[in-house]
N, C-alpha and C positions, 0 to 999 in steps of 0.2 A: 464419328471420331471420338475416341475416349480421352483425348488429351487436348487441352486448349492450345491455341497458337502460342500463347505466352509460355506455357510449360514446354512446348516443343523448342522454342527459342532458348529457354533456360537449360534444357537438357543438352541441346547442341553445343551451347557455350561451355558447359561443364565437360563434355566429351573432348572438345578441342583443348580446353585448359589442361586436362589430364594428359592428352597426347603431347602437348608442348612441354609439360613438366617431366615427361619420361626421358631419361638420359639417352636411350637408344633410338629415339624418334627425332627426326629432323624434318621440320615443316618446310615445304617448298613453296607454299602459298601463303598469302596474307591470312591472318587468323579470322578476319571478318568474312573473307570469301569461304574459308573452311567451315565456319559456323553456318553460313547459308547453305553450303553443299550438304553438310551433315543434317541440318534441319530438313532439307528437301528429301533426303533418304528416309528420315523418320516419318515424314508426312506420307511418302509413297507407301511405306509399310503399313501405316495406319489405314490408308485408303484401301489397300489390298485386303486387310482384315475386314473392313466394312463391306467390301464386295463379297467376301466369303460369307459373312453373316447374312447379307441379303439373299444370297443363293440358298443358304440353309433355311431361311424363313420361307422362301418359295417352295422348297422341297417339303417342309413340314406342312405348309398349307395344301400342297398338292396331294399329300398322303394323309390328310387329317381324318378322313373316314376310316381308313385302315388303322390309324393310331387309336381312334376312339373305340373301335370294335375290339382291338387286340389288347386294350388296357395297357398300353406301352407308356413307359416313363418318357415324357417329351424331353426332359433335360438330358437324359442319357442318350436318346436318339440325336438330339441337337449336337452333343459332343462328338458322337460318332460321325455324323454328316460333316461336321466342321473339320475333323481330322482327315477324313477321306478327301474332301475337296482341297484342303491345303496340300495334302500329299500329291494329288493329281497335278496341282499347279506348281509343285516344287517349292512350296512356302513352308518355312519353319515357324510355327506359332510359339 
């Protein structure tokens, strides 16, 4: 996870504050409950990204011999694998 739990809480609180301040938004839930829900969504997204990164690492490791032989830029390959896996899962990075 690239973000500490405290940062997730702070981000969720700021998102809920922005929603509450918007004149066209009416909150039907308690702000505390909304912060928890928004924080959960953020954590789920971060975990999904971590899963994608683990899968990319496995693919890089699995094809390390071909990568070494082909003098392929691992960073470029990592980005391509990451984008492909995210697209397959329907995740927007």
